[in-house]
C-alpha positions as CSV (number, residue, x, y, z in Angstrom):
1,M,11.0,-3.9,-30.9
2,A,9.4,-5.6,-33.9
3,E,6.2,-3.5,-34.1
4,A,6.1,0.3,-34.0
5,V,4.0,1.8,-31.2
6,P,2.8,5.3,-31.9
7,S,3.9,8.2,-29.7
8,G,1.2,9.2,-27.2
9,S,0.1,5.5,-26.6
10,I,-0.1,4.1,-23.1
11,V,2.3,1.2,-22.9
12,Y,3.5,-1.5,-20.6
13,V,7.3,-2.0,-20.9
14,R,9.4,-4.8,-19.4
15,Y,13.2,-4.1,-19.7
16,K,16.6,-4.9,-18.4
17,D,18.1,-2.2,-16.2
18,H,21.6,-1.5,-15.0
19,V,22.6,-2.6,-11.5
20,L,25.0,-0.7,-9.2
21,Y,26.7,-2.9,-6.6
22,R,29.0,-2.0,-3.9
23,N,31.1,-4.0,-1.4
24,Q,29.9,-7.3,-2.8
25,P,32.2,-10.4,-2.5
26,S,31.5,-11.2,-6.1
27,P,30.1,-9.1,-9.0
28,I,26.4,-9.4,-9.9
29,E,26.2,-11.3,-13.2
30,D,23.0,-10.1,-14.7
31,A,21.0,-6.9,-15.2
32,A,17.8,-6.3,-13.1
33,E,14.5,-7.0,-14.9
34,R,12.0,-4.1,-14.3
35,E,8.7,-3.0,-15.6
36,T,6.8,0.3,-16.0
37,V,3.5,1.7,-17.4
38,G,3.1,5.1,-18.9
39,W,2.7,7.3,-22.0
40,L,5.2,6.8,-24.8
41,T,6.1,10.5,-25.3
42,K,9.3,10.3,-27.5
43,Q,11.2,7.7,-29.4
44,N,14.1,7.4,-31.8
45,S,16.2,4.6,-33.2
46,E,18.0,4.0,-29.9
47,M,15.6,4.9,-27.0
48,I,12.0,5.5,-25.9
49,C,10.8,8.0,-23.3
50,I,8.0,6.8,-21.0
51,E,6.2,9.5,-18.9
52,H,4.4,7.9,-15.9
53,D,3.3,11.0,-14.0
54,R,2.1,14.2,-15.6
55,T,-0.1,17.2,-15.1
56,V,-3.6,16.8,-16.5
57,Q,-4.2,19.2,-19.3
58,D,-6.8,21.8,-18.4
59,L,-7.8,25.1,-19.9
60,N,-7.3,26.8,-16.6
61,L,-3.8,25.3,-15.9
62,P,-0.8,25.3,-18.1
63,R,0.8,22.0,-18.9
64,G,3.2,21.3,-16.1
65,T,6.1,19.0,-15.7
66,G,6.2,15.2,-15.9
67,S,8.2,12.4,-14.5
68,G,9.3,9.3,-16.4
69,L,12.3,7.4,-17.7
70,I,14.3,6.7,-20.8
71,V,14.8,3.1,-21.8
72,L,17.3,2.0,-24.4
73,K,15.5,0.0,-27.1
74,N,18.1,-2.8,-27.0
75,C,17.2,-3.3,-23.3
76,I,13.5,-3.8,-23.9
77,L,12.3,-7.3,-23.4
78,E,8.6,-6.6,-24.1
79,I,6.4,-3.6,-25.0
80,E,2.7,-3.7,-25.3
81,E,0.2,-0.9,-26.1
82,I,-2.5,-0.7,-23.4
83,P,-6.0,0.3,-24.6
84,L,-7.4,3.1,-22.5
85,Q,-11.1,2.9,-21.6
86,R,-13.2,6.0,-22.0
87,K,-13.7,7.7,-18.7
88,R,-16.5,10.0,-17.7
89,R,-16.2,13.7,-18.0
90,G,-14.1,15.3,-15.2
91,T,-10.9,14.2,-13.6
92,L,-10.3,11.9,-10.7
93,S,-8.3,14.6,-9.0
94,C,-11.4,16.7,-8.3
95,Q,-13.2,15.8,-5.1
96,R,-16.6,16.8,-6.5
97,D,-16.1,14.3,-9.4
98,L,-15.0,11.6,-7.1
99,N,-18.0,12.1,-4.9
100,R,-20.4,11.9,-7.9
101,Q,-18.7,8.7,-9.3
102,F,-18.8,7.0,-5.9
103,K,-22.4,8.0,-5.2
104,Q,-23.5,6.4,-8.5
105,R,-22.1,3.2,-7.1
106,H,-23.7,3.7,-3.6
107,I,-20.3,4.2,-2.0
108,Y,-19.7,7.4,0.0
109,L,-16.4,9.1,0.8
110,T,-15.9,10.0,4.4
């Protein structure tokens, strides 16, 4: 990773992953290439932590748990910061906000 990406950034990561094989006539000769998108939550000299599913922070709800993965930096083929566009007030998980956004586009939820 030539450039430092700040923690909290939304990133696209393409990386080499380990492969488990069983009962194969010959061993697999290369690692699997995978990709993920998420928030860069932690990093050190050896690894990064990408959180791709998390609780939306709300004053009424405490910060919950998240899901993600740890990728070793020497396995990263590409990492790119993704700019996040500003979204309207509210969350997409609230049905009322969804209805309001879709009505503005003349599309109605059934």
